[in-house]
C-alpha positions in Angstrom: 114.6 -27.8 24.2 112.0 -25.1 24.6 114.4 -22.5 23.3 114.9 -24.6 20.1 111.3 -25.6 19.2 110.5 -28.4 16.8 107.0 -28.1 15.3 106.6 -31.5 13.8 103.8 -34.1 14.3 106.4 -36.8 14.5 107.6 -35.9 18.0 106.0 -34.7 21.3 108.5 -31.9 21.8 108.3 -29.6 24.9 106.6 -26.4 24.0 106.8 -24.2 27.0 108.1 -24.2 30.6 105.4 -23.7 33.2 105.8 -21.6 36.4 103.6 -20.8 39.3 102.7 -17.3 40.5 106.0 -17.0 42.3 107.9 -18.0 39.1 108.8 -21.4 40.5 109.2 -24.2 38.0 106.2 -26.6 38.0 106.5 -28.5 34.7 106.5 -28.4 30.9 103.7 -28.0 28.4 103.7 -30.9 26.0 101.6 -31.7 22.9 99.2 -34.6 23.2 100.4 -37.8 21.5 97.6 -40.2 20.4 98.0 -43.8 19.3 99.3 -47.1 20.6 102.9 -47.9 21.5 104.6 -49.8 18.8 105.7 -52.5 21.1 102.2 -53.2 22.3 100.9 -54.6 19.0 103.5 -54.9 16.2 105.5 -57.8 17.4 102.8 -60.5 17.5 100.4 -61.3 14.7 97.3 -61.8 16.9 97.9 -58.5 18.7 98.4 -56.7 15.4 95.2 -58.1 14.0 93.2 -57.2 17.1 94.5 -53.6 17.1 94.4 -52.9 13.4 92.3 -55.7 11.8 92.4 -54.2 8.3 96.2 -53.8 8.1 98.2 -55.8 5.5 101.9 -55.9 4.9 101.5 -52.8 2.8 100.4 -50.9 6.0 103.2 -52.4 8.0 105.7 -51.3 5.4 104.2 -47.8 5.4 104.6 -47.7 9.2 108.4 -48.5 8.7 108.6 -45.7 6.1 107.1 -43.3 8.6 109.5 -44.5 11.3 112.5 -43.8 9.0 111.2 -40.4 7.9 110.6 -39.3 11.5 114.1 -40.2 12.6 115.5 -38.5 9.5 113.5 -35.4 10.4 114.8 -35.3 14.0 118.4 -35.8 12.7 117.9 -32.7 10.5 117.1 -30.7 13.6 120.4 -31.9 15.2 118.7 -34.3 17.6 119.9 -37.9 18.3 117.2 -40.1 19.8 119.6 -42.3 21.7 117.1 -44.5 23.5 115.3 -45.5 20.3 113.0 -48.5 21.0 109.4 -49.5 20.4 108.1 -48.2 23.7 109.0 -44.7 22.8 106.9 -44.3 19.7 103.1 -44.0 19.3 101.4 -45.4 16.2 98.0 -44.3 14.8 95.6 -46.3 12.6 96.8 -44.4 9.5 100.4 -45.6 10.2 101.6 -42.1 11.4 104.0 -42.1 14.3 104.9 -39.8 17.1 108.1 -40.1 19.3 107.5 -39.5 23.0 109.7 -39.4 26.1 111.7 -36.7 24.4 113.5 -35.7 27.7 115.9 -38.6 27.1 116.9 -37.3 23.6 120.5 -36.2 23.0 120.5 -32.5 22.3 123.8 -30.7 21.6 126.2 -31.7 24.4 123.5 -33.1 26.7 123.9 -36.9 26.5 121.2 -39.5 26.5 121.8 -41.3 29.8 119.5 -44.3 29.2 119.2 -47.0 26.6 117.9 -50.5 25.7 120.4 -53.3 25.2 118.7 -54.9 22.2 119.0 -51.6 20.3 122.5 -50.6 21.5 125.1 -50.4 18.7 127.8 -53.0 19.3 130.6 -50.4 19.4 129.2 -48.6 22.4 130.8 -49.5 25.7 130.3 -48.4 29.3 127.5 -46.5 30.9 125.1 -44.6 28.6 125.7 -41.3 30.2 129.5 -41.5 29.7 129.5 -40.8 25.9 127.8 -38.8 23.2 126.0 -40.8 20.5 126.1 -40.2 16.8 123.4 -40.5 14.1 125.0 -43.8 13.1 124.0 -45.3 16.5 120.4 -44.3 15.8 120.7 -45.9 12.3 121.7 -49.2 14.0 118.8 -49.1 16.4 116.4 -48.1 13.7 117.5 -51.0 11.5 116.8 -53.4 14.4 113.4 -51.8 14.9 112.5 -52.0 11.2 113.5 -55.6 11.0 111.5 -56.5 14.1 108.5 -54.6 12.8 108.5 -56.3 9.4 109.2 -59.8 10.9 106.5 -59.4 13.6 108.9 -59.3 16.6 111.7 -61.6 15.3 115.1 -60.4 16.3 117.5 -60.1 13.3 120.1 -62.2 15.1 117.8 -65.0 16.2 118.5 -68.4 14.6 117.3 -72.0 14.8 118.5 -73.7 17.9 120.7 -70.7 19.0 118.5 -68.7 21.3 121.2 -68.7 24.0 123.8 -67.5 21.5 121.9 -64.5 20.2 123.9 -62.0 22.2 127.1 -63.6 20.9 125.8 -63.4 17.3 124.8 -59.8 17.9 128.3 -59.0 19.1 129.9 -60.7 16.1 127.5 -59.4 13.6 126.3 -62.8 12.4 123.0 -62.7 10.6 121.2 -65.9 9.4 120.1 -63.9 6.3 122.2 -63.3 3.2 122.7 -59.8 1.6 125.0 -58.3 -1.0 128.3 -60.2 -0.6 127.4 -61.7 2.8 126.5 -65.3 3.2 125.5 -66.7 6.7 127.9 -69.3 8.2 127.1 -72.9 8.0 124.4 -73.9 10.5 122.9 -70.4 10.8 119.2 -70.6 9.7 116.3 -68.3 10.6 114.0 -69.7 13.4 110.7 -71.3 12.7 108.3 -68.4 13.1 105.7 -66.9 10.8 108.1 -64.0 10.0 111.1 -66.0 9.1 110.7 -65.7 5.3 110.0 -61.9 5.3 113.6 -61.2 4.3 113.2 -63.0 0.9 110.3 -60.7 0.0 112.2 -57.4 0.6 113.8 -55.5 -2.3 117.5 -56.1 -2.6 118.5 -52.5 -1.8 116.6 -52.6 1.4 118.1 -55.9 2.4 121.6 -54.7 1.7 121.0 -51.5 3.7 119.6 -53.2 6.7 122.2 -56.0 6.6 125.1 -53.5 6.3 123.8 -51.4 9.2 123.6 -54.4 11.5 127.0 -56.0 10.7 129.4 -53.4 9.3 131.2 -52.6 12.5 131.7 -56.3 13.5 132.8 -57.2 10.0 135.2 -54.2 10.0 133.5 -52.7 6.9 134.8 -49.1 6.7 131.7 -47.9 4.8 129.5 -45.8 7.1 126.0 -47.0 8.1 123.1 -46.1 5.8 121.2 -43.2 7.3 117.4 -43.1 7.9 116.8 -40.9 4.8 118.1 -43.6 2.5 116.2 -46.3 4.3 113.0 -44.2 3.8 113.7 -44.0 0.0 114.1 -47.8 -0.1 110.8 -48.3 1.7 109.1 -45.8 -0.5 110.2 -47.8 -3.6 109.0 -51.0 -1.9 105.5 -49.5 -1.4 105.4 -48.3 -5.1 106.3 -51.9 -6.2 103.3 -53.3 -4.2 100.9 -50.8 -5.8 98.9 -51.7 -8.9 101.2 -52.0 -11.9 104.3 -52.3 -9.7 106.9 -55.1 -9.9 105.4 -56.7 -6.7 101.8 -56.2 -7.7 100.5 -59.5 -6.2 98.6 -60.4 -3.1 101.6 -62.5 -2.0 103.6 -59.4 -1.3 100.9 -57.6 0.5 99.8 -60.5 2.8 100.5 -59.9 6.5 102.4 -63.1 7.2 104.4 -65.5 5.1 105.1 -69.2 5.9 107.4 -69.9 2.9 110.1 -68.3 0.9 109.1 -66.1 -2.0 108.2 -68.4 -5.0 109.0 -67.7 -8.6 106.7 -65.2 -10.4 105.4 -67.9 -12.7 104.1 -69.9 -9.6 102.5 -66.9 -8.0 99.5 -66.9 -10.4 98.7 -70.6 -9.6 98.7 -70.1 -5.8 95.4 -69.8 -3.9 94.8 -67.9 -0.6 94.0 -69.8 2.6 93.7 -69.2 6.3 95.4 -71.7 8.6 92.9 -73.3 10.9 95.5 -73.7 13.6 97.3 -70.4 13.9 94.9 -68.2 11.8 97.6 -66.7 9.5 96.9 -65.9 5.9 99.0 -68.0 3.6 99.1 -69.2 -0.1 99.2 -72.7 -1.4 100.4 -74.0 -4.7 98.6 -77.0 -6.2 101.5 -79.3 -5.2 101.2 -78.0 -1.6 97.5 -78.9 -1.5 98.1 -82.4 -2.8 100.9 -83.0 -0.3 98.7 -81.7 2.6 95.9 -84.0 1.6 98.3 -86.9 1.3 99.3 -86.3 4.9 95.7 -86.5 5.9 95.3 -82.8 6.7 91.9 -82.0 5.1 91.7 -78.5 6.6 94.0 -75.7 5.5 97.2 -75.7 7.4 100.4 -73.7 6.9 103.7 -75.5 6.6 104.7 -74.4 10.1 101.6 -75.9 11.7 102.0 -79.1 9.7 105.5 -79.5 11.1 104.3 -78.7 14.6 101.6 -81.4 14.4 104.1 -83.9 13.0 106.5 -83.2 15.8 103.7 -83.6 18.4 102.5 -86.9 16.9 106.1 -88.2 16.9 106.5 -87.2 20.6 103.2 -89.0 21.4 104.4 -92.2 19.6 107.7 -92.1 21.4 107.1 -91.0 25.0 110.1 -90.3 27.2 110.3 -92.7 30.2 112.0 -91.3 33.3 113.4 -94.0 35.6 
């Protein structure tokens, strides 16, 4: 790796081998990587707000763009990350990223001998050190990482009432989200979390690319996976759409969290911003939503998810379970 230097801020690449006065190996000189590990903040709304309080969905999307561009850069150098997961990338406040733990990267014929099951492509079998990986395997892991970042930690294969079956859904490539010509099977619905409706806000090309990368092998789709360079272009267009004058130039698209599916454009103008007094997320209410909330005796602003949680708690209180 030292004989093939990569001078890029997106990776902490070894720069020089260090020896003592007797020319014995003592270590490697590495560049300093500042920032916070992605997995330490991005997968929970409260942690994200505490770490970067000014961030909006625009910043989160820009982070995904930088992740895609950095993997694309490393692929151009002939490097396959292999063990691509949120603990191996540092994130700064300006959304810039730096991949660390480079000693596990696959370089030429030196395989990556470690991995993380959640980001392992379904076609890979056996021990990690027994095979060489391809850029397509990085594309799968990156797609999982992008989805989890945009959906605040939600796995793309998680569904309502099917937590125990998530590994089976991953192996079969069953997503609870539609894309292109794919429609989820009956009974597969996204789980009740603040990020469950993020998919409906994404541009169609980005949804199609992520969905294809996550399911093409299991569905025997012969088209190759979309590479990080194309994902970066889709994310770049998404950012342009959210800027003033763009097709998604509305606070709804730039809000950090969403508790409802994307409403029609005509309804967006009549929606007012609110902060849920229970979970603290920023959400928007239409006039009908306000009237319905007041009718249910909820005077303070509450998102739909918290209203359902309160209703379930009240129902459980009224109907206690008696153990004989």
